[in-house]
N, C-alpha and C positions, 0 to 999 in steps of 0.2 A: 244757598251755600256758595261762598266764593272760593274758586279754585285757582291756585297759583302753581304753575308748572315750571320747574327749574331744571337745567341740565348742567352736569359737571363732566368735563372732558368730551362733550358732545353737543350738537345743536338739536333743538327740539323742532321737529317738523310739524306741519299742520295735521298730518295723519295721526301722529302720536298724541297730539293735544286733543283731537277729537275722540280718540280711543279712550284717553283718560277721562274725559267728560262723560262719555257713554258708560264706562264701567263704574264710575262713582255716582251715577245718577240715582241708583237704588239707595245709597247711603244718604244722598242729599235729600231724599224724600222723608227720611226718618229723623233728620236733625233740623235745627232752626235755620232761618235764612241768615242769621248773624254769624253762623259757624264758618270757620275758615279751614280750608283743606290745602295743605302745602305738599306737593308731590315733587320729590327730588329724584331725578333719573341720573344714574352714574354709570359710566363705562370705565371699568378697571383697565389700567394700562399694563398690568402684569400678564405676560403671555402664557405663563404656566398655570394661571387660574382658569379652569374650565367654565366657571360661572362668572363670566366677565360683566354681565349686565345686572345692576342692582337698582331696585326701586325702594325708596324710603318715603313713607307717608306719615304726616302729622295732621291730626284733626283736632282743632281747638273748639270745644263747645263750652257752654256756660259752666265754669268751675272745674272742667276736666280736660285733660289732654290725652288723646288716644294715639298710639303709634303702631306702625307695622313696617316691617322691613323684610324683603325677600330678594334672593339672587338666583339667576338661572342663565342658560345659554342664549336666551332670546329676551329682548326688552319687553315685548308684548306679553310674554308669559310671566315675567316678573311683575308687571302691572296687574295682571289678572290675579296672581297669587296674593298680592297686597290688598286688592279690592275685596277678595273673599275673606281674608283675615280681618280687615277693618269692619266689614259688615257684621261679622260675628261679635266683635267687640262692641259695636254700636248697639246691637240687639241686647247683649248682656247688660250694658249700661242703662238702656231704657227700661229693661225689666226690673233692675235694681231700684231705679227711681220710682217706678210705678208701685212696686211692692212696699217701699218705704212710705209713699204717700197714702196707700190704702191702709197700712198698719197704723199710721198716725190718725187717720180719719176714724178707724175702728176704736182707737183708744179714747178719742174725744166723745164719740157717740156709741156706747155699747149696744149690742143688738137687743131688740125688744123695747128699747126706750126711744121715744120720739125726741128729736132735738128741741130744746127750749126756744120759743119764738122771741121772747124778750118782753120788756115792760110795755112797749108800744104795740105789741102784736095782738092777735085775736084772742089768745088764751087769757091775757090780762083784762080784756074788755068783758069777758064772761064772768 
């Protein structure tokens, strides 16, 4: 998975970049290597807003885009909240795909019946 970290109204330090990579490593194991993760870290300029640090995450996997957004008083906490939320979405997405694939396979090959080997297979030679 390719990770791209952007900052709006702030600079991204190496510590924050390493924290992002560490927190999203769990998600990276569950998706393809071709997936792209875009993390945008935003510091709000409004002094009356107590949750001044916001993290927005966009994960693009084959055919689907998953998004998470959280704000808090600390940037690291916002990143952690986004990572947890995105992990839940990825798990739900993978379960849906697996369930669809299993239901299609069950529809093609009903239980109790062996799949047909074909004209050039063993059953045709007997």
